[in-house]
N, C-alpha and C positions, 0 to 999 in steps of 0.2 A: 504494500500500500504506500502510495506516494505521500510524503509529508508536505505541509505548507509552512514556509518560513515567515514568521511575524517578528520583525525586529531581530532577526537572527535566531529566534526561538522556533524550533521545528515541532509542529503539532500535527497529530493524526486527525484526518477529517472523518471521524466516526459519525455515522448517520443514525445510530441507535445504541442503546446500552447492550443489546443482544449482539450487535456487530463487534463492539469492543470485547465482550466476553468470548466470542468465538475466536477473535484474533489472539487474545492473550492465552486462551486455552491451548493453542498450538505452539506458543512460544513462551518460555520462561523469561521473566523480565520484571521491570519495575514500572509501575503505573504512577505517573506524576500529574497532579492536577494543575491545569494552566488557567490563569485568569488575567484580567487586564493589568493588574499590578505586577505580576511576574513578567509579563511581556514588556511593559513600559520601563521597568526598573531592572531589566536583565543586566547582569554583569558577565564578564568572561567566564567566571566560575559557574554561575547559575545556568548560563546558556549551555555550557559544556555538559553539565549534569543532565539537563533536560534532553539534550540532543543525543546523549548516549542511551536514553531510555525511551519510554512510551508516554509521551505527553498527550493529554486529552483535554477537551474544553470543559472546564469546571465552572466557568463564569460566562455570563451573557456578553461581556465585552469581548472575550476571545471568540465567541460564536459570531458576533457582528463583524469582527475582523476577517474571519474565515469566509463569511458570506460575501464580503467586499472583494475577496479574491476569486469569487465565482463558485465557491462550494456552498451552494444554497441549501443543501439538505443536511448540513451539519447541525447537531443538536447539543444542548447543554447537558452534561452528565455530572450531577453533583457528587463529589467524592463521599459526602456523608450518607448518600443513598447507595452508591456503587458497592461499597464494601459489604453491605447487607445483601445486595443482589448476588455478590460472589458467594457469600455463605449459603444463601438459599439454593444456588446452583449446585454447590459441591457437597452440602451436608448429606444429601441422600446417596451420594456416590461414595460415602465413607472417606472423604478426603479429610486431611488433618490441618489444624490451624495453630499458629503461634502468635501471640499478641504482645506488643511492646509499647509502652507509653503511658502518659498520665501520672497523676499522683497514685500512691499505693491504694488508697481507698477507692479511687476512680477505676483503676484496672480491676480490682477485686469485684466491684459492683458490675463492671462491664462483663466479666466472665460469668458471674452469677446470673445476670439477666440473659445472656446468650444461651446459657444452659436451660433456662426456662422457656425462652422463645423458640429455640431450635433443639428439641429433645433428641438426644443421641449425638449431638455435635462432639467431634473429637478435638478438644483443645489440649494439645500435647505439652504446652508450656506458656508461661506469661511472666512478665515482670514490669515494674514501673519504668518511667522514662528518665529517671534521674541517675544517670551513670556517672559515678563520682571520679573514676580514674581508669587508666588503661587496663589495669588488672580486671576490673569489673567488666569492661568492654570485651576483653578477650574471653572471659568466662561466659558471657552471653553468647558470643559467636560460637564457642565450642559447644554450648548447650543446644543451639539451633542446629548445628551440624550433626550432633549426636541424635537428636529427636527427629530429624528429617521431615519437617512439616511440608505439606503441599502448598500452603498459602501462609504468608507472613504479613501481618499488619503492623505498621510502625507509626505511632502518633506522637511526634516530638517537635513538629514545626520544621519549616524549610530554612536552609538546606541541610540542617543537622540530620533529619530523618533520611534524606536521600543518600547522604554520605555513608551513613550506617548501613543502609540497604545495599549499596554498591559493595561494601566490604563483605556483607553476608552473602550476596549473590556470587562473589568470587569463590566462596567456599561451599555454598549449597544452592544449586539451581532450584528455583521455586517461583511462584507468582508472588510479587511483593507490591504492596500499595501503601503510600504515605497518606496519613489521615489527619494531620494537624490536630484540631480539637474535637474530632468526631466522637471520641469516647465520652467527652464531657457532655456533648449533645445527646448521645444515646442514653446516658444515665440521668439526664435531667439537670445536671449541674449548670449547663448553659442552655438557654432556650433558643431554638431556631425560630425563624420568622414563621408566622402562621401560614397555612396553605394558600390563602388568597395571594399573599405577597410573593410566595414562591412561584405560584402558577403564572403570575404576571411579570416574572423576572425583576421583582422589586425588593429582593432580599437586602440589597445594599441600602435602599432607602429606609427599610425597617430598622436596620442596624444604626443608621444615622439618627433616626428619631429616638431610639433608645439610648444612643451614645453620641450626643452632639459633638463631643470632642473629636470624633472621627472626621469632622468636616475637612481637616487638612488633607486627609488621605483621599476623601471623595473628590476634592478638587482635581486630583491627578486623574480620576476617572473621566472627568469632563475633558481634560487635555487629551487623554487617550482617544476618546470618541472623536474629537476634532481631527486628530492625526489620522485616524481610520478614514474619516470622511474625505480628507484631503489626499488619501492614497499614500501616506507616508509610513504606514505600518501594514 
């Protein structure tokens, strides 16, 4: 599948979640959520990380940029929904999962809820996202290699989570997905925008209403959309 370059960030033009799942099912790799902020503020390091892996449109800004390039059927695939679709797809196939990220109470609540929501799920390991030193990092990598999960979710924020996933992928081929704060959303510690806002691609506006301090970040979204309209992204 040909990728689209947006400010040097290469993104796959998936037209549905099912298409993404079919693609990653045939290839072990790292799924990286792409939004307007990641495209606009890309650095040499973040571009390289994304371009080595599987970038998909997580935000409406990325979708609009893709459509400007002629990929009119591209859809937004929210990462906070995608990981649960991956679980739904693989749990009945007896695939195994490993979870990394969040505070200790959050990861424990996440595992407990997953076991309630997906009876029979095989969670072969988990730990919080606070890796204190290289010894802990290597112990985590060794544990993942030993347990051989089919899918690994890492919720630590970018680019920290991607760097860890790349190190893990070198030692153990699997499907990896970076989740940011998805464990917090799943367990109710952070509230996602209500369905109406999500359906109308207005999650950014909902977050702005709830957190006016985000206005400085949202100004960059306006700049991004202007650059897209002018064909500069």
